[in-house]
Structures are given as structure tokens and as C-alpha cells.
N, CA, C and O atoms as CSV, one atom per row, in Angstrom:
chain,resi,resn,atom,element,x,y,z
A,1,MET,N,N,12.429,13.988,23.886
A,1,MET,CA,C,11.575,12.913,23.408
A,1,MET,C,C,11.230,13.073,21.943
A,1,MET,O,O,10.825,14.156,21.520
A,2,PRO,N,N,11.379,12.038,21.173
A,2,PRO,CA,C,11.065,12.152,19.751
A,2,PRO,C,C,9.603,12.422,19.451
A,2,PRO,O,O,8.729,12.032,20.224
A,3,ASN,N,N,9.336,13.063,18.370
A,3,ASN,CA,C,7.984,13.319,17.978
A,3,ASN,C,C,7.182,11.992,17.790
A,3,ASN,O,O,7.719,11.034,17.235
A,4,GLN,N,N,5.999,11.937,18.215
A,4,GLN,CA,C,5.199,10.748,18.209
A,4,GLN,C,C,4.950,10.222,16.805
A,4,GLN,O,O,4.545,9.077,16.610
A,5,PHE,N,N,5.202,11.087,15.838
A,5,PHE,CA,C,4.932,10.686,14.454
A,5,PHE,C,C,6.203,10.364,13.610
A,5,PHE,O,O,6.131,10.026,12.429
A,6,SER,N,N,7.377,10.493,14.303
A,6,SER,CA,C,8.619,10.304,13.568
A,6,SER,C,C,8.757,8.917,12.936
A,6,SER,O,O,9.210,8.821,11.796
A,7,LYS,N,N,8.392,7.862,13.617
A,7,LYS,CA,C,8.509,6.537,13.142
A,7,LYS,C,C,7.607,6.352,11.967
A,7,LYS,O,O,8.014,5.773,10.960
A,8,ILE,N,N,6.343,6.846,12.066
A,8,ILE,CA,C,5.395,6.663,10.938
A,8,ILE,C,C,5.892,7.483,9.790
A,8,ILE,O,O,5.785,7.021,8.654
A,9,ALA,N,N,6.434,8.676,9.991
A,9,ALA,CA,C,6.943,9.487,8.927
A,9,ALA,C,C,8.116,8.820,8.185
A,9,ALA,O,O,8.181,8.857,6.956
A,10,LYS,N,N,9.043,8.211,8.948
A,10,LYS,CA,C,10.214,7.581,8.315
A,10,LYS,C,C,9.703,6.318,7.494
A,10,LYS,O,O,10.198,6.060,6.396
A,11,GLU,N,N,8.743,5.571,8.031
A,11,GLU,CA,C,8.220,4.434,7.308
A,11,GLU,C,C,7.491,4.873,6.045
A,11,GLU,O,O,7.577,4.209,5.013
A,12,SER,N,N,6.774,5.987,6.124
A,12,SER,CA,C,5.999,6.490,4.940
A,12,SER,C,C,6.978,6.951,3.928
A,12,SER,O,O,6.789,6.685,2.741
A,13,ALA,N,N,8.047,7.648,4.333
A,13,ALA,CA,C,9.041,8.175,3.429
A,13,ALA,C,C,9.734,7.033,2.686
A,13,ALA,O,O,9.956,7.093,1.477
A,14,SER,N,N,10.085,5.938,3.490
A,14,SER,CA,C,10.761,4.809,2.914
A,14,SER,C,C,9.843,4.096,1.880
A,14,SER,O,O,10.312,3.665,0.827
A,15,LYS,N,N,8.558,3.983,2.190
A,15,LYS,CA,C,7.632,3.363,1.266
A,15,LYS,C,C,7.464,4.148,0.049
A,15,LYS,O,O,7.436,3.598,-1.052
A,16,THR,N,N,7.345,5.494,0.205
A,16,THR,CA,C,7.241,6.381,-0.959
A,16,THR,C,C,8.462,6.236,-1.877
A,16,THR,O,O,8.329,6.091,-3.092
A,17,ASN,N,N,9.614,6.278,-1.287
A,17,ASN,CA,C,10.871,6.187,-1.991
A,17,ASN,C,C,10.875,4.827,-2.794
A,17,ASN,O,O,11.213,4.832,-3.977
A,18,ARG,N,N,10.516,3.709,-2.180
A,18,ARG,CA,C,10.423,2.439,-2.853
A,18,ARG,C,C,9.489,2.427,-4.040
A,18,ARG,O,O,9.771,1.857,-5.094
A,19,GLN,N,N,8.284,3.129,-3.806
A,19,GLN,CA,C,7.302,3.159,-4.832
A,19,GLN,C,C,7.820,3.937,-5.984
A,19,GLN,O,O,7.683,3.470,-7.115
A,20,LEU,N,N,8.435,5.144,-5.789
A,20,LEU,CA,C,8.975,5.962,-6.861
A,20,LEU,C,C,10.099,5.198,-7.572
A,20,LEU,O,O,10.188,5.265,-8.798
A,21,LYS,N,N,10.905,4.518,-6.888
A,21,LYS,CA,C,11.973,3.726,-7.451
A,21,LYS,C,C,11.445,2.667,-8.344
A,21,LYS,O,O,11.968,2.459,-9.439
A,22,ASP,N,N,10.391,1.966,-7.899
A,22,ASP,CA,C,9.793,0.905,-8.663
A,22,ASP,C,C,9.128,1.480,-9.911
A,22,ASP,O,O,9.252,0.923,-11.002
A,23,ASP,N,N,8.409,2.616,-9.740
A,23,ASP,CA,C,7.760,3.172,-10.925
A,23,ASP,C,C,8.737,3.666,-11.977
A,23,ASP,O,O,8.469,3.568,-13.175
A,24,LEU,N,N,9.858,4.192,-11.536
A,24,LEU,CA,C,10.875,4.719,-12.453
A,24,LEU,C,C,11.565,3.481,-13.176
A,24,LEU,O,O,11.833,3.501,-14.377
A,25,ALA,N,N,11.814,2.466,-12.390
A,25,ALA,CA,C,12.503,1.288,-12.930
A,25,ALA,C,C,11.630,0.589,-13.957
A,25,ALA,O,O,12.144,-0.020,-14.895
A,26,ARG,N,N,10.325,0.669,-13.791
A,26,ARG,CA,C,9.451,0.015,-14.670
A,26,ARG,C,C,9.508,0.626,-16.086
A,26,ARG,O,O,9.408,-0.080,-17.090
A,27,VAL,N,N,9.671,1.940,-16.132
A,27,VAL,CA,C,9.598,2.597,-17.466
A,27,VAL,C,C,10.912,3.024,-18.005
A,27,VAL,O,O,11.007,3.380,-19.180
A,28,LEU,N,N,11.946,3.005,-17.189
A,28,LEU,CA,C,13.282,3.422,-17.668
A,28,LEU,C,C,14.197,2.171,-17.768
A,28,LEU,O,O,14.320,1.421,-16.800
A,29,PRO,N,N,14.816,1.959,-18.902
A,29,PRO,CA,C,15.700,0.847,-19.062
A,29,PRO,C,C,17.058,1.019,-18.402
A,29,PRO,O,O,18.072,1.246,-19.061
A,30,MET,N,N,17.045,0.905,-17.091
A,30,MET,CA,C,18.297,1.038,-16.397
A,30,MET,C,C,18.253,0.289,-15.020
A,30,MET,O,O,17.195,0.012,-14.455
A,31,SER,N,N,19.439,0.002,-14.556
A,31,SER,CA,C,19.524,-0.650,-13.254
A,31,SER,C,C,19.210,0.237,-12.068
A,31,SER,O,O,19.233,1.459,-12.219
A,32,ASP,N,N,18.928,-0.291,-10.931
A,32,ASP,CA,C,18.777,0.518,-9.756
A,32,ASP,C,C,19.922,1.378,-9.450
A,32,ASP,O,O,19.775,2.540,-9.072
A,33,ARG,N,N,21.096,0.800,-9.616
A,33,ARG,CA,C,22.345,1.601,-9.278
A,33,ARG,C,C,22.449,2.729,-10.212
A,33,ARG,O,O,22.741,3.839,-9.766
A,34,ARG,N,N,22.230,2.545,-11.511
A,34,ARG,CA,C,22.265,3.673,-12.477
A,34,ARG,C,C,21.149,4.694,-12.213
A,34,ARG,O,O,21.410,5.886,-12.376
A,35,LEU,N,N,19.981,4.332,-11.837
A,35,LEU,CA,C,18.925,5.133,-11.548
A,35,LEU,C,C,19.249,6.069,-10.357
A,35,LEU,O,O,18.958,7.265,-10.368
A,36,ASN,N,N,19.847,5.468,-9.369
A,36,ASN,CA,C,20.279,6.146,-8.162
A,36,ASN,C,C,21.444,7.148,-8.491
A,36,ASN,O,O,21.529,8.223,-7.897
A,37,GLU,N,N,22.243,6.801,-9.355
A,37,GLU,CA,C,23.332,7.698,-9.849
A,37,GLU,C,C,22.783,8.944,-10.533
A,37,GLU,O,O,23.196,10.076,-10.281
A,38,LEU,N,N,21.758,8.642,-11.477
A,38,LEU,CA,C,21.225,9.773,-12.204
A,38,LEU,C,C,20.220,10.657,-11.354
A,38,LEU,O,O,20.140,11.874,-11.521
A,39,LEU,N,N,19.504,10.002,-10.485
A,39,LEU,CA,C,18.538,10.711,-9.683
A,39,LEU,C,C,18.770,10.419,-8.226
A,39,LEU,O,O,17.980,9.692,-7.624
A,40,PRO,N,N,19.829,10.955,-7.622
A,40,PRO,CA,C,20.206,10.587,-6.259
A,40,PRO,C,C,19.241,11.069,-5.172
A,40,PRO,O,O,19.181,10.440,-4.115
A,41,SER,N,N,18.499,12.128,-5.372
A,41,SER,CA,C,17.719,12.733,-4.286
A,41,SER,C,C,16.259,12.307,-4.516
A,41,SER,O,O,15.858,11.957,-5.626
A,42,LYS,N,N,15.484,12.352,-3.421
A,42,LYS,CA,C,14.064,12.073,-3.426
A,42,LYS,C,C,13.397,13.060,-4.364
A,42,LYS,O,O,12.507,12.679,-5.123
A,43,GLN,N,N,13.815,14.346,-4.330
A,43,GLN,CA,C,13.225,15.380,-5.186
A,43,GLN,C,C,13.423,15.015,-6.652
A,43,GLN,O,O,12.498,15.177,-7.448
A,44,ASP,N,N,14.564,14.541,-7.021
A,44,ASP,CA,C,14.820,14.175,-8.416
A,44,ASP,C,C,13.821,13.025,-8.875
A,44,ASP,O,O,13.236,13.061,-9.958
A,45,LYS,N,N,13.686,12.019,-7.962
A,45,LYS,CA,C,12.824,10.935,-8.320
A,45,LYS,C,C,11.347,11.349,-8.335
A,45,LYS,O,O,10.556,10.803,-9.104
A,46,GLU,N,N,10.966,12.344,-7.457
A,46,GLU,CA,C,9.560,12.861,-7.551
A,46,GLU,C,C,9.343,13.626,-8.833
A,46,GLU,O,O,8.272,13.500,-9.426
A,47,ARG,N,N,10.310,14.423,-9.302
A,47,ARG,CA,C,10.213,15.171,-10.467
A,47,ARG,C,C,10.227,14.225,-11.678
A,47,ARG,O,O,9.538,14.514,-12.657
A,48,ALA,N,N,10.928,13.182,-11.664
A,48,ALA,CA,C,10.895,12.240,-12.761
A,48,ALA,C,C,9.545,11.568,-12.815
A,48,ALA,O,O,9.009,11.357,-13.903
A,49,ALA,N,N,9.006,11.241,-11.728
A,49,ALA,CA,C,7.663,10.682,-11.629
A,49,ALA,C,C,6.599,11.644,-12.199
A,49,ALA,O,O,5.666,11.246,-12.896
A,50,GLU,N,N,6.795,12.916,-11.865
A,50,GLU,CA,C,5.851,13.952,-12.412
A,50,GLU,C,C,5.992,14.058,-13.894
A,50,GLU,O,O,4.991,14.155,-14.604
A,51,LEU,N,N,7.234,14.043,-14.399
A,51,LEU,CA,C,7.504,14.082,-15.827
A,51,LEU,C,C,6.822,12.894,-16.556
A,51,LEU,O,O,6.180,13.044,-17.596
A,52,MET,N,N,6.997,11.778,-15.974
A,52,MET,CA,C,6.374,10.528,-16.585
A,52,MET,C,C,4.875,10.600,-16.578
A,52,MET,O,O,4.210,10.184,-17.527
A,53,ALA,N,N,4.339,11.140,-15.480
A,53,ALA,CA,C,2.899,11.214,-15.372
A,53,ALA,C,C,2.331,12.195,-16.477
A,53,ALA,O,O,1.252,11.966,-17.023
A,54,ILE,N,N,3.069,13.241,-16.766
A,54,ILE,CA,C,2.632,14.125,-17.871
A,54,ILE,C,C,2.749,13.452,-19.212
A,54,ILE,O,O,1.819,13.458,-20.019
A,55,VAL,N,N,3.947,12.851,-19.443
A,55,VAL,CA,C,4.182,12.234,-20.748
A,55,VAL,C,C,3.199,11.007,-21.012
A,55,VAL,O,O,2.707,10.811,-22.123
A,56,ASN,N,N,2.962,10.234,-19.959
A,56,ASN,CA,C,2.192,9.036,-20.022
A,56,ASN,C,C,0.645,9.330,-19.869
A,56,ASN,O,O,-0.172,8.427,-20.049
A,57,GLY,N,N,0.282,10.552,-19.550
A,57,GLY,CA,C,-1.072,10.874,-19.285
A,57,GLY,C,C,-2.043,10.737,-20.435
A,57,GLY,O,O,-1.640,10.489,-21.571
A,58,ALA,N,N,-3.287,10.894,-20.151
A,58,ALA,CA,C,-4.304,10.698,-21.222
A,58,ALA,C,C,-4.504,11.921,-22.050
A,58,ALA,O,O,-5.221,11.865,-23.049
A,59,ALA,N,N,-3.893,13.053,-21.679
A,59,ALA,CA,C,-4.114,14.345,-22.389
A,59,ALA,C,C,-3.548,14.208,-23.776
A,59,ALA,O,O,-2.708,13.352,-24.053
A,60,ASN,N,N,-4.015,15.045,-24.613
A,60,ASN,CA,C,-3.569,15.023,-26.045
A,60,ASN,C,C,-2.234,15.702,-26.078
A,60,ASN,O,O,-1.823,16.366,-25.126
A,61,HIS,N,N,-1.556,15.523,-27.201
A,61,HIS,CA,C,-0.131,15.980,-27.361
A,61,HIS,C,C,-0.012,17.455,-26.997
A,61,HIS,O,O,0.886,17.791,-26.224
A,62,ASN,N,N,-0.824,18.328,-27.481
A,62,ASN,CA,C,-0.738,19.749,-27.249
A,62,ASN,C,C,-0.830,20.072,-25.751
A,62,ASN,O,O,-0.098,20.924,-25.248
A,63,ARG,N,N,-1.730,19.390,-25.051
A,63,ARG,CA,C,-1.930,19.594,-23.669
A,63,ARG,C,C,-0.655,19.169,-22.832
A,63,ARG,O,O,-0.221,19.836,-21.894
A,64,LYS,N,N,-0.118,18.006,-23.271
A,64,LYS,CA,C,1.123,17.538,-22.586
A,64,LYS,C,C,2.286,18.545,-22.793
A,64,LYS,O,O,3.078,18.771,-21.878
A,65,VAL,N,N,2.378,19.127,-23.966
A,65,VAL,CA,C,3.407,20.091,-24.258
A,65,VAL,C,C,3.210,21.345,-23.386
A,65,VAL,O,O,4.161,21.882,-22.819
A,66,THR,N,N,1.908,21.806,-23.296
A,66,THR,CA,C,1.580,22.922,-22.492
A,66,THR,C,C,1.990,22.660,-21.051
A,66,THR,O,O,2.637,23.498,-20.423
A,67,LYS,N,N,1.615,21.500,-20.527
A,67,LYS,CA,C,1.926,21.101,-19.139
A,67,LYS,C,C,3.437,21.117,-18.876
A,67,LYS,O,O,3.918,21.555,-17.831
A,68,LEU,N,N,4.134,20.626,-19.858
A,68,LEU,CA,C,5.619,20.604,-19.731
A,68,LEU,C,C,6.193,21.987,-19.710
A,68,LEU,O,O,7.093,22.269,-18.918
A,69,ILE,N,N,5.688,22.885,-20.580
A,69,ILE,CA,C,6.112,24.267,-20.564
A,69,ILE,C,C,5.834,24.962,-19.238
A,69,ILE,O,O,6.661,25.708,-18.713
A,70,GLU,N,N,4.648,24.694,-18.718
A,70,GLU,CA,C,4.245,25.301,-17.470
A,70,GLU,C,C,5.177,24.858,-16.305
A,70,GLU,O,O,5.383,25.607,-15.350
A,71,ASN,N,N,5.718,23.659,-16.402
A,71,ASN,CA,C,6.576,23.128,-15.328
A,71,ASN,C,C,8.045,23.053,-15.680
A,71,ASN,O,O,8.788,22.353,-14.992
A,72,ILE,N,N,8.483,23.709,-16.672
A,72,ILE,CA,C,9.818,23.551,-17.226
A,72,ILE,C,C,10.888,23.837,-16.148
A,72,ILE,O,O,11.916,23.161,-16.103
A,73,ASP,N,N,10.649,24.828,-15.292
A,73,ASP,CA,C,11.653,25.151,-14.205
A,73,ASP,C,C,11.907,23.982,-13.278
A,73,ASP,O,O,13.043,23.736,-12.873
A,74,GLN,N,N,10.875,23.278,-12.951
A,74,GLN,CA,C,11.001,22.136,-12.012
A,74,GLN,C,C,11.486,20.896,-12.684
A,74,GLN,O,O,12.171,20.091,-12.053
A,75,LEU,N,N,11.159,20.697,-13.960
A,75,LEU,CA,C,11.387,19.477,-14.666
A,75,LEU,C,C,12.566,19.438,-15.579
A,75,LEU,O,O,12.933,18.347,-16.016
A,76,ALA,N,N,13.198,20.550,-15.908
A,76,ALA,CA,C,14.275,20.583,-16.841
A,76,ALA,C,C,15.465,19.763,-16.467
A,76,ALA,O,O,15.992,19.019,-17.294
A,77,GLY,N,N,15.905,19.877,-15.239
A,77,GLY,CA,C,17.027,19.218,-14.801
A,77,GLY,C,C,16.893,17.689,-14.863
A,77,GLY,O,O,17.797,17.009,-15.350
A,78,VAL,N,N,15.810,17.167,-14.390
A,78,VAL,CA,C,15.621,15.739,-14.465
A,78,VAL,C,C,15.356,15.251,-15.860
A,78,VAL,O,O,15.652,14.099,-16.179
A,79,THR,N,N,14.811,16.088,-16.692
A,79,THR,CA,C,14.630,15.718,-18.124
A,79,THR,C,C,15.920,15.573,-18.736
A,79,THR,O,O,16.121,14.572,-19.424
A,80,VAL,N,N,16.882,16.485,-18.573
A,80,VAL,CA,C,18.233,16.347,-19.148
A,80,VAL,C,C,18.938,15.137,-18.625
A,80,VAL,O,O,19.584,14.429,-19.397
A,81,LYS,N,N,18.846,14.867,-17.352
A,81,LYS,CA,C,19.526,13.685,-16.794
A,81,LYS,C,C,18.976,12.337,-17.444
A,81,LYS,O,O,19.744,11.433,-17.776
A,82,LEU,N,N,17.643,12.267,-17.598
A,82,LEU,CA,C,17.086,11.056,-18.094
A,82,LEU,C,C,17.386,10.923,-19.600
A,82,LEU,O,O,17.710,9.831,-20.067
A,83,LEU,N,N,17.283,11.987,-20.333
A,83,LEU,CA,C,17.560,11.895,-21.801
A,83,LEU,C,C,19.045,11.685,-22.057
A,83,LEU,O,O,19.417,11.066,-23.054
A,84,SER,N,N,19.842,12.156,-21.231
A,84,SER,CA,C,21.323,11.891,-21.482
A,84,SER,C,C,21.600,10.457,-21.262
A,84,SER,O,O,22.522,9.948,-21.899
A,85,HIS,N,N,20.895,9.731,-20.418
A,85,HIS,CA,C,21.065,8.337,-20.233
A,85,HIS,C,C,20.622,7.521,-21.453
A,85,HIS,O,O,21.204,6.484,-21.771
A,86,LEU,N,N,19.526,8.040,-22.161
A,86,LEU,CA,C,18.991,7.318,-23.249
A,86,LEU,C,C,19.807,7.539,-24.556
A,86,LEU,O,O,19.611,6.793,-25.515
A,87,THR,N,N,20.684,8.511,-24.612
A,87,THR,CA,C,21.377,8.790,-25.818
A,87,THR,C,C,22.773,8.271,-25.799
A,87,THR,O,O,23.506,8.433,-26.775
């Protein structure tokens, strides 16, 4: 018998994926297809959203740089993917 929460979990995951995709599409000049090519996994999309939250946050420049340095291991891959699209 399936877990009683599996349907809710699938619906929540789907909704989260749509929200991440919408957020990324709003700030990145690319099609959905290209976005999915660059960031195929949910983890890539989540990291891109985290990167955007840091960059677009209210913190001053130095704090943003510090936050990026603190998270470089998690954000480096998605940063390179996104910047390679823009150049």
C-alpha cells in the first residue's frame, strides 16, 4: 500500500518545480526549453534560486560577496551554467 502522503508529496514537488521554473524564467532571458537544458535537475533549479536570492537580496555588496563565498561549493556549478548562457 502506498504511503498516505505520497500523493500530497508529488503534488507539492510539482508545485515547487513550477514555482522555481517561473521564478527563474522571470529573471533569466531564456526559454523554458533552454532553462531545462541548462538546469535539468530540481537541485540545479533550487541552487539557481538560492543564487538569485543572494544576488537580489537587500544586503549590501560586501555581504552578498561574503554569502556567495560561504556557499561557493554549492553554487559554483549553477553559476557557471547560467553565466555561460549569458556570454
